A tleap script that builds the chain and sets N, CA, C and O, in Angstrom:
source leaprc.protein.ff14SB
mol = sequence {
  NMET GLU GLU PHE ALA MET GLU LEU LYS GLN
  ILE ALA GLN GLU LEU VAL ASN GLY CYS ARG
  ALA GLY ALA ALA LYS VAL ARG GLU ASN LEU
  ASP LYS LEU TYR ALA GLU ASP ALA VAL SER
  VAL GLU ALA ALA ASP MET GLY GLY GLN GLY
  ARG GLU THR HIE GLY ILE LYS ALA ILE HIE
  GLY LYS HIE ASP TRP TRP GLU ASN ALA MET
  GLU GLU HIE ALA THR GLU VAL SER GLY PRO
  PHE TYR PHE GLY ASP ASP GLN PHE SER ALA
  VAL PHE LYS VAL ASP ALA THR ASP LYS GLN
  SER GLY ASP ARG PHE GLN MET GLU GLU ILE
  GLY VAL TYR HIE VAL LYS ASP GLY LYS ILE
  VAL ARG GLU GLU PHE HIE TYR ALA VAL GLU
  ALA CPRO
}
set mol.1.N position { 31.461 18.985 -51.048 }
set mol.1.CA position { 32.086 20.019 -50.232 }
set mol.1.C position { 31.090 21.124 -49.906 }
set mol.1.O position { 31.004 21.575 -48.763 }
set mol.2.N position { 30.336 21.558 -50.917 }
set mol.2.CA position { 29.364 22.623 -50.702 }
set mol.2.C position { 28.268 22.174 -49.740 }
set mol.2.O position { 27.830 22.951 -48.891 }
set mol.3.N position { 27.817 20.908 -49.870 }
set mol.3.CA position { 26.791 20.384 -48.969 }
set mol.3.C position { 27.302 20.378 -47.535 }
set mol.3.O position { 26.571 20.744 -46.615 }
set mol.4.N position { 28.561 19.963 -47.335 }
set mol.4.CA position { 29.131 19.939 -45.992 }
set mol.4.C position { 29.250 21.343 -45.424 }
set mol.4.O position { 28.981 21.567 -44.244 }
set mol.5.N position { 29.657 22.292 -46.269 }
set mol.5.CA position { 29.774 23.674 -45.807 }
set mol.5.C position { 28.413 24.192 -45.359 }
set mol.5.O position { 28.322 24.906 -44.361 }
set mol.6.N position { 27.347 23.840 -46.090 }
set mol.6.CA position { 26.007 24.269 -45.682 }
set mol.6.C position { 25.640 23.629 -44.346 }
set mol.6.O position { 25.053 24.282 -43.484 }
set mol.7.N position { 25.986 22.348 -44.174 }
set mol.7.CA position { 25.717 21.673 -42.914 }
set mol.7.C position { 26.443 22.389 -41.768 }
set mol.7.O position { 25.866 22.598 -40.701 }
set mol.8.N position { 27.699 22.760 -41.989 }
set mol.8.CA position { 28.463 23.493 -40.980 }
set mol.8.C position { 27.748 24.787 -40.629 }
set mol.8.O position { 27.592 25.110 -39.452 }
set mol.9.N position { 27.315 25.523 -41.629 }
set mol.9.CA position { 26.629 26.802 -41.382 }
set mol.9.C position { 25.325 26.597 -40.628 }
set mol.9.O position { 24.980 27.408 -39.769 }
set mol.10.N position { 24.598 25.536 -40.931 }
set mol.10.CA position { 23.343 25.259 -40.225 }
set mol.10.C position { 23.603 24.927 -38.762 }
set mol.10.O position { 22.908 25.420 -37.874 }
set mol.11.N position { 24.606 24.091 -38.517 }
set mol.11.CA position { 24.963 23.729 -37.141 }
set mol.11.C position { 25.397 24.976 -36.377 }
set mol.11.O position { 24.957 25.204 -35.251 }
set mol.12.N position { 26.260 25.780 -36.992 }
set mol.12.CA position { 26.771 26.991 -36.339 }
set mol.12.C position { 25.640 27.956 -36.014 }
set mol.12.O position { 25.569 28.477 -34.901 }
set mol.13.N position { 24.759 28.194 -36.971 }
set mol.13.CA position { 23.672 29.142 -36.748 }
set mol.13.C position { 22.715 28.634 -35.668 }
set mol.13.O position { 22.219 29.411 -34.852 }
set mol.14.N position { 22.462 27.326 -35.672 }
set mol.14.CA position { 21.575 26.762 -34.662 }
set mol.14.C position { 22.190 26.874 -33.270 }
set mol.14.O position { 21.491 27.181 -32.305 }
set mol.15.N position { 23.490 26.628 -33.163 }
set mol.15.CA position { 24.150 26.760 -31.867 }
set mol.15.C position { 24.088 28.201 -31.374 }
set mol.15.O position { 23.731 28.448 -30.222 }
set mol.16.N position { 24.432 29.147 -32.234 }
set mol.16.CA position { 24.436 30.556 -31.843 }
set mol.16.C position { 23.028 31.024 -31.481 }
set mol.16.O position { 22.844 31.714 -30.478 }
set mol.17.N position { 22.048 30.661 -32.278 }
set mol.17.CA position { 20.659 31.036 -31.970 }
set mol.17.C position { 20.226 30.452 -30.634 }
set mol.17.O position { 19.537 31.114 -29.858 }
set mol.18.N position { 20.627 29.216 -30.362 }
set mol.18.CA position { 20.289 28.585 -29.091 }
set mol.18.C position { 20.924 29.293 -27.914 }
set mol.18.O position { 20.291 29.457 -26.871 }
set mol.19.N position { 22.181 29.718 -28.071 }
set mol.19.CA position { 22.851 30.451 -26.991 }
set mol.19.C position { 22.149 31.774 -26.715 }
set mol.19.O position { 22.067 32.208 -25.566 }
set mol.20.N position { 21.652 32.405 -27.747 }
set mol.20.CA position { 20.907 33.661 -27.575 }
set mol.20.C position { 19.564 33.420 -26.881 }
set mol.20.O position { 19.067 34.294 -26.171 }
set mol.21.N position { 18.982 32.244 -27.083 }
set mol.21.CA position { 17.652 31.936 -26.544 }
set mol.21.C position { 17.675 31.586 -25.058 }
set mol.21.O position { 16.665 31.741 -24.371 }
set mol.22.N position { 18.819 31.113 -24.554 }
set mol.22.CA position { 18.899 30.819 -23.131 }
set mol.22.C position { 19.163 29.361 -22.812 }
set mol.22.O position { 19.311 28.526 -23.704 }
set mol.23.N position { 19.219 29.071 -21.508 }
set mol.23.CA position { 19.692 27.784 -20.997 }
set mol.23.C position { 18.914 26.587 -21.527 }
set mol.23.O position { 19.520 25.569 -21.862 }
set mol.24.N position { 17.596 26.677 -21.612 }
set mol.24.CA position { 16.807 25.524 -22.064 }
set mol.24.C position { 17.170 25.133 -23.491 }
set mol.24.O position { 17.312 23.947 -23.788 }
set mol.25.N position { 17.320 26.107 -24.370 }
set mol.25.CA position { 17.672 25.830 -25.764 }
set mol.25.C position { 19.121 25.361 -25.867 }
set mol.25.O position { 19.438 24.521 -26.710 }
set mol.26.N position { 20.001 25.890 -25.024 }
set mol.26.CA position { 21.396 25.431 -25.006 }
set mol.26.C position { 21.417 23.943 -24.687 }
set mol.26.O position { 22.124 23.180 -25.346 }
set mol.27.N position { 20.650 23.521 -23.684 }
set mol.27.CA position { 20.595 22.105 -23.298 }
set mol.27.C position { 20.052 21.249 -24.434 }
set mol.27.O position { 20.582 20.173 -24.714 }
set mol.28.N position { 19.009 21.718 -25.081 }
set mol.28.CA position { 18.434 20.999 -26.218 }
set mol.28.C position { 19.477 20.838 -27.320 }
set mol.28.O position { 19.595 19.769 -27.919 }
set mol.29.N position { 20.235 21.906 -27.585 }
set mol.29.CA position { 21.256 21.854 -28.629 }
set mol.29.C position { 22.419 20.931 -28.271 }
set mol.29.O position { 23.023 20.335 -29.163 }
set mol.30.N position { 22.743 20.803 -26.988 }
set mol.30.CA position { 23.790 19.857 -26.604 }
set mol.30.C position { 23.421 18.465 -27.095 }
set mol.30.O position { 24.253 17.766 -27.673 }
set mol.31.N position { 22.180 18.063 -26.868 }
set mol.31.CA position { 21.745 16.726 -27.269 }
set mol.31.C position { 21.575 16.602 -28.779 }
set mol.31.O position { 21.763 15.522 -29.339 }
set mol.32.N position { 21.224 17.693 -29.431 }
set mol.32.CA position { 20.950 17.656 -30.871 }
set mol.32.C position { 22.204 17.834 -31.729 }
set mol.32.O position { 22.360 17.151 -32.741 }
set mol.33.N position { 23.095 18.741 -31.337 }
set mol.33.CA position { 24.201 19.144 -32.201 }
set mol.33.C position { 25.541 18.495 -31.865 }
set mol.33.O position { 26.444 18.505 -32.701 }
set mol.34.N position { 25.696 17.935 -30.674 }
set mol.34.CA position { 26.983 17.420 -30.223 }
set mol.34.C position { 27.070 15.905 -30.389 }
set mol.34.O position { 26.078 15.191 -30.242 }
set mol.35.N position { 28.283 15.427 -30.701 }
set mol.35.CA position { 28.556 13.995 -30.721 }
set mol.35.C position { 28.557 13.470 -29.289 }
set mol.35.O position { 28.887 14.202 -28.355 }
set mol.36.N position { 28.191 12.213 -29.119 }
set mol.36.CA position { 28.174 11.602 -27.780 }
set mol.36.C position { 29.531 11.698 -27.089 }
set mol.36.O position { 29.600 11.843 -25.868 }
set mol.37.N position { 30.619 11.615 -27.875 }
set mol.37.CA position { 31.970 11.624 -27.308 }
set mol.37.C position { 32.660 12.980 -27.480 }
set mol.37.O position { 33.888 13.054 -27.510 }
set mol.38.N position { 31.878 14.036 -27.590 }
set mol.38.CA position { 32.430 15.383 -27.759 }
set mol.38.C position { 33.346 15.735 -26.589 }
set mol.38.O position { 33.210 15.211 -25.483 }
set mol.39.N position { 34.283 16.640 -26.869 }
set mol.39.CA position { 35.235 17.105 -25.859 }
set mol.39.C position { 35.080 18.614 -25.721 }
set mol.39.O position { 35.004 19.334 -26.717 }
set mol.40.N position { 35.034 19.086 -24.480 }
set mol.40.CA position { 34.963 20.513 -24.175 }
set mol.40.C position { 36.245 20.893 -23.447 }
set mol.40.O position { 36.626 20.247 -22.471 }
set mol.41.N position { 36.915 21.953 -23.929 }
set mol.41.CA position { 38.211 22.344 -23.360 }
set mol.41.C position { 38.159 23.807 -22.923 }
set mol.41.O position { 37.791 24.688 -23.700 }
set mol.42.N position { 38.528 24.044 -21.685 }
set mol.42.CA position { 38.604 25.395 -21.132 }
set mol.42.C position { 40.032 25.919 -21.245 }
set mol.42.O position { 40.980 25.139 -21.335 }
set mol.43.N position { 40.181 27.233 -21.240 }
set mol.43.CA position { 41.502 27.852 -21.313 }
set mol.43.C position { 42.323 27.570 -20.056 }
set mol.43.O position { 43.551 27.519 -20.113 }
set mol.44.N position { 41.650 27.389 -18.931 }
set mol.44.CA position { 42.328 27.138 -17.659 }
set mol.44.C position { 41.445 26.251 -16.793 }
set mol.44.O position { 40.233 26.177 -16.995 }
set mol.45.N position { 42.051 25.592 -15.847 }
set mol.45.CA position { 41.325 24.763 -14.881 }
set mol.45.C position { 40.856 25.671 -13.748 }
set mol.45.O position { 41.602 25.938 -12.806 }
set mol.46.N position { 39.631 26.136 -13.846 }
set mol.46.CA position { 39.125 27.095 -12.866 }
set mol.46.C position { 38.552 26.440 -11.613 }
set mol.46.O position { 38.605 27.030 -10.534 }
set mol.47.N position { 38.007 25.238 -11.737 }
set mol.47.CA position { 37.323 24.640 -10.585 }
set mol.47.C position { 37.959 23.372 -10.063 }
set mol.47.O position { 37.341 22.653 -9.277 }
set mol.48.N position { 39.183 23.078 -10.482 }
set mol.48.CA position { 39.856 21.889 -10.005 }
set mol.48.C position { 39.403 20.610 -10.696 }
set mol.48.O position { 39.728 19.516 -10.235 }
set mol.49.N position { 38.671 20.723 -11.774 }
set mol.49.CA position { 38.168 19.550 -12.491 }
set mol.49.C position { 38.992 19.232 -13.735 }
set mol.49.O position { 38.678 18.289 -14.461 }
set mol.50.N position { 40.037 20.006 -13.986 }
set mol.50.CA position { 40.820 19.823 -15.201 }
set mol.50.C position { 40.274 20.697 -16.319 }
set mol.50.O position { 39.176 21.245 -16.218 }
set mol.51.N position { 41.042 20.818 -17.366 }
set mol.51.CA position { 40.649 21.673 -18.487 }
set mol.51.C position { 39.721 20.965 -19.457 }
set mol.51.O position { 38.911 21.618 -20.114 }
set mol.52.N position { 39.817 19.631 -19.565 }
set mol.52.CA position { 39.040 18.901 -20.557 }
set mol.52.C position { 37.889 18.126 -19.922 }
set mol.52.O position { 38.023 17.526 -18.856 }
set mol.53.N position { 36.762 18.161 -20.612 }
set mol.53.CA position { 35.584 17.394 -20.224 }
set mol.53.C position { 35.232 16.501 -21.404 }
set mol.53.O position { 35.118 16.978 -22.533 }
set mol.54.N position { 35.060 15.211 -21.150 }
set mol.54.CA position { 34.826 14.245 -22.220 }
set mol.54.C position { 33.417 13.655 -22.133 }
set mol.54.O position { 33.001 13.157 -21.087 }
set mol.55.N position { 32.694 13.721 -23.250 }
set mol.55.CA position { 31.373 13.102 -23.349 }
set mol.55.C position { 30.240 14.077 -23.079 }
set mol.55.O position { 30.372 15.011 -22.289 }
set mol.56.N position { 29.133 13.839 -23.751 }
set mol.56.CA position { 27.994 14.748 -23.671 }
set mol.56.C position { 27.418 14.823 -22.251 }
set mol.56.O position { 26.993 15.894 -21.818 }
set mol.57.N position { 27.399 13.706 -21.525 }
set mol.57.CA position { 26.877 13.738 -20.148 }
set mol.57.C position { 27.740 14.632 -19.260 }
set mol.57.O position { 27.221 15.395 -18.444 }
set mol.58.N position { 29.052 14.533 -19.423 }
set mol.58.CA position { 29.958 15.366 -18.622 }
set mol.58.C position { 29.835 16.840 -19.026 }
set mol.58.O position { 29.939 17.725 -18.178 }
set mol.59.N position { 29.614 17.101 -20.310 }
set mol.59.CA position { 29.423 18.492 -20.744 }
set mol.59.C position { 28.128 19.050 -20.154 }
set mol.59.O position { 28.079 20.217 -19.765 }
set mol.60.N position { 27.085 18.231 -20.086 }
set mol.60.CA position { 25.866 18.658 -19.380 }
set mol.60.C position { 26.208 19.001 -17.925 }
set mol.60.O position { 25.655 19.945 -17.360 }
set mol.61.N position { 27.112 18.236 -17.327 }
set mol.61.CA position { 27.536 18.496 -15.949 }
set mol.61.C position { 28.195 19.859 -15.794 }
set mol.61.O position { 28.000 20.532 -14.783 }
set mol.62.N position { 28.977 20.271 -16.795 }
set mol.62.CA position { 29.573 21.616 -16.765 }
set mol.62.C position { 28.474 22.675 -16.752 }
set mol.62.O position { 28.559 23.667 -16.028 }
set mol.63.N position { 27.459 22.452 -17.554 }
set mol.63.CA position { 26.352 23.403 -17.598 }
set mol.63.C position { 25.582 23.399 -16.284 }
set mol.63.O position { 25.137 24.451 -15.825 }
set mol.64.N position { 25.420 22.227 -15.675 }
set mol.64.CA position { 24.774 22.147 -14.353 }
set mol.64.C position { 25.532 23.013 -13.357 }
set mol.64.O position { 24.934 23.802 -12.625 }
set mol.65.N position { 26.867 22.858 -13.335 }
set mol.65.CA position { 27.687 23.631 -12.402 }
set mol.65.C position { 27.477 25.128 -12.631 }
set mol.65.O position { 27.223 25.866 -11.678 }
set mol.66.N position { 27.580 25.586 -13.884 }
set mol.66.CA position { 27.437 27.009 -14.198 }
set mol.66.C position { 26.076 27.522 -13.742 }
set mol.66.O position { 25.991 28.563 -13.090 }
set mol.67.N position { 25.014 26.800 -14.080 }
set mol.67.CA position { 23.662 27.259 -13.745 }
set mol.67.C position { 23.444 27.316 -12.238 }
set mol.67.O position { 22.721 28.184 -11.749 }
set mol.68.N position { 24.061 26.397 -11.498 }
set mol.68.CA position { 23.915 26.390 -10.046 }
set mol.68.C position { 24.814 27.413 -9.357 }
set mol.68.O position { 24.472 27.910 -8.284 }
set mol.69.N position { 25.962 27.735 -9.962 }
set mol.69.CA position { 26.942 28.612 -9.319 }
set mol.69.C position { 26.807 30.074 -9.721 }
set mol.69.O position { 27.229 30.957 -8.975 }
set mol.70.N position { 26.227 30.347 -10.886 }
set mol.70.CA position { 26.197 31.705 -11.412 }
set mol.70.C position { 24.777 32.159 -11.738 }
set mol.70.O position { 23.934 31.372 -12.168 }
set mol.71.N position { 24.540 33.437 -11.522 }
set mol.71.CA position { 23.292 34.065 -11.964 }
set mol.71.C position { 23.650 34.981 -13.129 }
set mol.71.O position { 24.384 35.955 -12.964 }
set mol.72.N position { 23.125 34.657 -14.303 }
set mol.72.CA position { 23.397 35.472 -15.485 }
set mol.72.C position { 22.408 36.624 -15.556 }
set mol.72.O position { 21.197 36.439 -15.438 }
set mol.73.N position { 22.959 37.824 -15.753 }
set mol.73.CA position { 22.125 39.021 -15.911 }
set mol.73.C position { 21.921 39.350 -17.380 }
set mol.73.O position { 20.848 39.802 -17.782 }
set mol.74.N position { 22.960 39.119 -18.182 }
set mol.74.CA position { 22.876 39.402 -19.614 }
set mol.74.C position { 23.939 38.588 -20.335 }
set mol.74.O position { 25.029 38.355 -19.812 }
set mol.75.N position { 23.600 38.164 -21.540 }
set mol.75.CA position { 24.552 37.459 -22.401 }
set mol.75.C position { 24.378 37.963 -23.818 }
set mol.75.O position { 23.263 38.028 -24.334 }
set mol.76.N position { 25.484 38.317 -24.442 }
set mol.76.CA position { 25.494 38.707 -25.854 }
set mol.76.C position { 26.312 37.678 -26.614 }
set mol.76.O position { 27.359 37.231 -26.146 }
set mol.77.N position { 25.826 37.308 -27.787 }
set mol.77.CA position { 26.534 36.335 -28.619 }
set mol.77.C position { 26.727 36.933 -30.004 }
set mol.77.O position { 25.768 37.381 -30.632 }
set mol.78.N position { 27.968 36.940 -30.478 }
set mol.78.CA position { 28.286 37.409 -31.832 }
set mol.78.C position { 28.740 36.224 -32.660 }
set mol.78.O position { 29.382 35.305 -32.151 }
set mol.79.N position { 28.407 36.250 -33.927 }
set mol.79.CA position { 28.826 35.184 -34.811 }
set mol.79.C position { 27.617 34.489 -35.393 }
set mol.79.O position { 26.490 34.969 -35.274 }
set mol.80.N position { 27.858 33.370 -36.014 }
set mol.80.CA position { 29.085 32.592 -36.070 }
set mol.80.C position { 30.077 33.119 -37.103 }
set mol.80.O position { 29.717 33.805 -38.059 }
set mol.81.N position { 31.352 32.765 -36.865 }
set mol.81.CA position { 32.455 33.084 -37.760 }
set mol.81.C position { 33.052 31.755 -38.212 }
set mol.81.O position { 33.269 30.859 -37.396 }
set mol.82.N position { 33.316 31.628 -39.507 }
set mol.82.CA position { 33.717 30.340 -40.075 }
set mol.82.C position { 35.213 30.264 -40.344 }
set mol.82.O position { 35.867 31.260 -40.654 }
set mol.83.N position { 35.730 29.046 -40.215 }
set mol.83.CA position { 37.133 28.761 -40.514 }
set mol.83.C position { 37.163 27.435 -41.262 }
set mol.83.O position { 36.925 26.377 -40.679 }
set mol.84.N position { 37.456 27.501 -42.553 }
set mol.84.CA position { 37.476 26.294 -43.365 }
set mol.84.C position { 36.102 25.656 -43.450 }
set mol.84.O position { 35.080 26.332 -43.337 }
set mol.85.N position { 36.091 24.345 -43.651 }
set mol.85.CA position { 34.810 23.656 -43.802 }
set mol.85.C position { 34.455 22.787 -42.604 }
set mol.85.O position { 33.533 21.974 -42.678 }
set mol.86.N position { 35.201 22.958 -41.470 }
set mol.86.CA position { 34.885 22.118 -40.319 }
set mol.86.C position { 35.001 22.835 -38.973 }
set mol.86.O position { 34.980 22.187 -37.926 }
set mol.87.N position { 35.123 24.170 -38.989 }
set mol.87.CA position { 35.219 24.909 -37.731 }
set mol.87.C position { 34.431 26.217 -37.813 }
set mol.87.O position { 34.270 26.810 -38.880 }
set mol.88.N position { 33.956 26.633 -36.657 }
set mol.88.CA position { 33.352 27.954 -36.535 }
set mol.88.C position { 33.595 28.450 -35.121 }
set mol.88.O position { 33.977 27.689 -34.232 }
set mol.89.N position { 33.367 29.734 -34.933 }
set mol.89.CA position { 33.529 30.315 -33.600 }
set mol.89.C position { 32.404 31.290 -33.328 }
set mol.89.O position { 31.671 31.701 -34.228 }
set mol.90.N position { 32.289 31.649 -32.057 }
set mol.90.CA position { 31.335 32.657 -31.614 }
set mol.90.C position { 31.967 33.398 -30.444 }
set mol.90.O position { 32.793 32.842 -29.720 }
set mol.91.N position { 31.580 34.639 -30.266 }
set mol.91.CA position { 32.075 35.452 -29.155 }
set mol.91.C position { 30.947 35.626 -28.158 }
set mol.91.O position { 29.831 35.991 -28.526 }
set mol.92.N position { 31.243 35.361 -26.890 }
set mol.92.CA position { 30.258 35.455 -25.814 }
set mol.92.C position { 30.680 36.554 -24.846 }
set mol.92.O position { 31.828 36.588 -24.401 }
set mol.93.N position { 29.759 37.447 -24.522 }
set mol.93.CA position { 29.964 38.449 -23.479 }
set mol.93.C position { 28.907 38.189 -22.410 }
set mol.93.O position { 27.709 38.189 -22.694 }
set mol.94.N position { 29.364 37.968 -21.179 }
set mol.94.CA position { 28.467 37.564 -20.101 }
set mol.94.C position { 28.617 38.517 -18.920 }
set mol.94.O position { 29.725 38.874 -18.522 }
set mol.95.N position { 27.482 38.915 -18.375 }
set mol.95.CA position { 27.411 39.678 -17.132 }
set mol.95.C position { 26.733 38.756 -16.130 }
set mol.95.O position { 25.570 38.393 -16.304 }
set mol.96.N position { 27.468 38.368 -15.065 }
set mol.96.CA position { 26.946 37.374 -14.135 }
set mol.96.C position { 27.396 37.673 -12.711 }
set mol.96.O position { 28.302 38.472 -12.479 }
set mol.97.N position { 26.745 37.017 -11.775 }
set mol.97.CA position { 27.106 37.097 -10.365 }
set mol.97.C position { 27.383 35.692 -9.849 }
set mol.97.O position { 26.599 34.770 -10.074 }
set mol.98.N position { 28.513 35.540 -9.154 }
set mol.98.CA position { 28.833 34.289 -8.474 }
set mol.98.C position { 27.891 34.198 -7.274 }
set mol.98.O position { 27.943 35.040 -6.378 }
set mol.99.N position { 27.040 33.189 -7.256 }
set mol.99.CA position { 26.019 33.076 -6.197 }
set mol.99.C position { 26.626 32.911 -4.814 }
set mol.99.O position { 26.065 33.397 -3.832 }
set mol.100.N position { 27.765 32.233 -4.722 }
set mol.100.CA position { 28.376 31.992 -3.417 }
set mol.100.C position { 28.997 33.256 -2.832 }
set mol.100.O position { 28.780 33.573 -1.663 }
set mol.101.N position { 29.767 33.976 -3.639 }
set mol.101.CA position { 30.469 35.153 -3.122 }
set mol.101.C position { 29.663 36.439 -3.261 }
set mol.101.O position { 29.897 37.408 -2.539 }
set mol.102.N position { 28.717 36.442 -4.187 }
set mol.102.CA position { 27.963 37.655 -4.466 }
set mol.102.C position { 28.693 38.618 -5.387 }
set mol.102.O position { 28.197 39.708 -5.668 }
set mol.103.N position { 29.879 38.219 -5.863 }
set mol.103.CA position { 30.667 39.076 -6.752 }
set mol.103.C position { 30.075 39.078 -8.162 }
set mol.103.O position { 29.831 38.028 -8.758 }
set mol.104.N position { 29.855 40.274 -8.670 }
set mol.104.CA position { 29.379 40.423 -10.040 }
set mol.104.C position { 30.580 40.654 -10.945 }
set mol.104.O position { 31.524 41.352 -10.573 }
set mol.105.N position { 30.539 40.063 -12.133 }
set mol.105.CA position { 31.660 40.174 -13.055 }
set mol.105.C position { 31.160 40.162 -14.490 }
set mol.105.O position { 30.045 39.737 -14.791 }
set mol.106.N position { 32.028 40.644 -15.355 }
set mol.106.CA position { 31.781 40.589 -16.789 }
set mol.106.C position { 32.923 39.783 -17.394 }
set mol.106.O position { 34.078 39.926 -16.993 }
set mol.107.N position { 32.592 38.945 -18.353 }
set mol.107.CA position { 33.626 38.163 -19.020 }
set mol.107.C position { 33.325 38.093 -20.507 }
set mol.107.O position { 32.185 38.237 -20.947 }
set mol.108.N position { 34.378 37.869 -21.252 }
set mol.108.CA position { 34.264 37.712 -22.695 }
set mol.108.C position { 35.089 36.502 -23.081 }
set mol.108.O position { 36.223 36.348 -22.628 }
set mol.109.N position { 34.525 35.643 -23.916 }
set mol.109.CA position { 35.254 34.468 -24.356 }
set mol.109.C position { 34.908 34.151 -25.800 }
set mol.109.O position { 33.867 34.550 -26.321 }
set mol.110.N position { 35.809 33.428 -26.421 }
set mol.110.CA position { 35.607 32.960 -27.789 }
set mol.110.C position { 35.428 31.452 -27.715 }
set mol.110.O position { 36.276 30.745 -27.169 }
set mol.111.N position { 34.336 30.968 -28.260 }
set mol.111.CA position { 34.118 29.532 -28.372 }
set mol.111.C position { 34.498 29.095 -29.777 }
set mol.111.O position { 33.997 29.646 -30.758 }
set mol.112.N position { 35.381 28.110 -29.879 }
set mol.112.CA position { 35.791 27.555 -31.164 }
set mol.112.C position { 35.233 26.133 -31.231 }
set mol.112.O position { 35.467 25.318 -30.338 }
set mol.113.N position { 34.499 25.853 -32.293 }
set mol.113.CA position { 33.784 24.585 -32.429 }
set mol.113.C position { 34.297 23.820 -33.643 }
set mol.113.O position { 34.460 24.387 -34.724 }
set mol.114.N position { 34.550 22.524 -33.453 }
set mol.114.CA position { 35.031 21.641 -34.510 }
set mol.114.C position { 33.899 20.670 -34.853 }
set mol.114.O position { 33.314 20.051 -33.965 }
set mol.115.N position { 33.598 20.543 -36.144 }
set mol.115.CA position { 32.487 19.715 -36.602 }
set mol.115.C position { 33.009 18.576 -37.464 }
set mol.115.O position { 33.868 18.767 -38.325 }
set mol.116.N position { 32.466 17.376 -37.212 }
set mol.116.CA position { 32.813 16.200 -38.010 }
set mol.116.C position { 31.574 15.324 -38.134 }
set mol.116.O position { 30.880 15.078 -37.148 }
set mol.117.N position { 31.302 14.862 -39.326 }
set mol.117.CA position { 30.155 13.973 -39.580 }
set mol.117.C position { 28.842 14.569 -39.064 }
set mol.117.O position { 27.991 13.854 -38.535 }
set mol.118.N position { 28.692 15.881 -39.224 }
set mol.118.CA position { 27.433 16.529 -38.879 }
set mol.118.C position { 27.201 16.791 -37.404 }
set mol.118.O position { 26.079 17.110 -37.009 }
set mol.119.N position { 28.235 16.666 -36.575 }
set mol.119.CA position { 28.100 16.900 -35.133 }
set mol.119.C position { 29.292 17.707 -34.630 }
set mol.119.O position { 30.380 17.643 -35.203 }
set mol.120.N position { 29.086 18.456 -33.570 }
set mol.120.CA position { 30.188 19.146 -32.897 }
set mol.120.C position { 30.950 18.091 -32.103 }
set mol.120.O position { 30.376 17.399 -31.262 }
set mol.121.N position { 32.254 17.972 -32.377 }
set mol.121.CA position { 33.073 16.957 -31.711 }
set mol.121.C position { 34.034 17.567 -30.686 }
set mol.121.O position { 34.568 16.862 -29.830 }
set mol.122.N position { 34.248 18.879 -30.784 }
set mol.122.CA position { 35.160 19.545 -29.854 }
set mol.122.C position { 34.783 21.015 -29.769 }
set mol.122.O position { 34.479 21.653 -30.777 }
set mol.123.N position { 34.808 21.541 -28.554 }
set mol.123.CA position { 34.635 22.976 -28.331 }
set mol.123.C position { 35.785 23.433 -27.451 }
set mol.123.O position { 36.200 22.735 -26.525 }
set mol.124.N position { 36.293 24.625 -27.762 }
set mol.124.CA position { 37.400 25.198 -26.996 }
set mol.124.C position { 37.013 26.619 -26.627 }
set mol.124.O position { 36.521 27.376 -27.464 }
set mol.125.N position { 37.235 26.976 -25.377 }
set mol.125.CA position { 36.890 28.317 -24.918 }
set mol.125.C position { 38.164 29.090 -24.607 }
set mol.125.O position { 38.976 28.683 -23.776 }
set mol.126.N position { 38.315 30.214 -25.299 }
set mol.126.CA position { 39.486 31.076 -25.169 }
set mol.126.C position { 39.062 32.327 -24.404 }
set mol.126.O position { 38.112 33.006 -24.795 }
set mol.127.N position { 39.764 32.628 -23.320 }
set mol.127.CA position { 39.454 33.832 -22.534 }
set mol.127.C position { 40.692 34.249 -21.752 }
set mol.127.O position { 41.646 33.484 -21.611 }
set mol.128.N position { 40.657 35.470 -21.251 }
set mol.128.CA position { 41.779 35.999 -20.481 }
set mol.128.C position { 41.848 35.283 -19.135 }
set mol.128.O position { 40.844 35.154 -18.434 }
set mol.129.N position { 43.035 34.825 -18.789 }
set mol.129.CA position { 43.265 34.188 -17.478 }
set mol.129.C position { 44.516 34.787 -16.875 }
set mol.129.O position { 45.397 35.268 -17.589 }
set mol.130.N position { 44.588 34.757 -15.569 }
set mol.130.CA position { 45.781 35.234 -14.877 }
set mol.130.C position { 46.914 34.252 -15.085 }
set mol.130.O position { 46.705 33.039 -15.050 }
set mol.131.N position { 48.102 34.762 -15.300 }
set mol.131.CA position { 49.275 33.894 -15.453 }
set mol.131.C position { 49.564 33.213 -14.115 }
set mol.131.O position { 49.387 33.822 -13.060 }
set mol.132.N position { 50.012 31.942 -14.154 }
set mol.132.CA position { 50.284 31.236 -12.890 }
set mol.132.C position { 51.453 31.826 -12.140 }
set mol.132.O position { 51.803 31.343 -11.063 }
savepdb mol mol.pdb
quit
């Protein structure tokens, strides 16, 4: 149990450090820390692609979309915060501009990560959304 908890802490710290380092390290961590069949879940379907993305290649696709659609000015990452022996979270604050509209915005979200067999198998992003 203690060994697994240390593994969780190492994975969490590496993910958070990578997010602080920027897009290249985030991409490296996707391949290193995530299971091939990982699932990424958004709080809402913002782009018409559905809330869930399945598989590491598709998760890379989400990152492709973000990098092509948004210009990040600043990102702050807090955490990691632990829950039991198989979950952790981090808080992200982002200042970005939508490249198409030119609208600048600030957002805050909580990423919740589920770990199994030494890999991230699920990530969930919690953020404020407008009610339908």
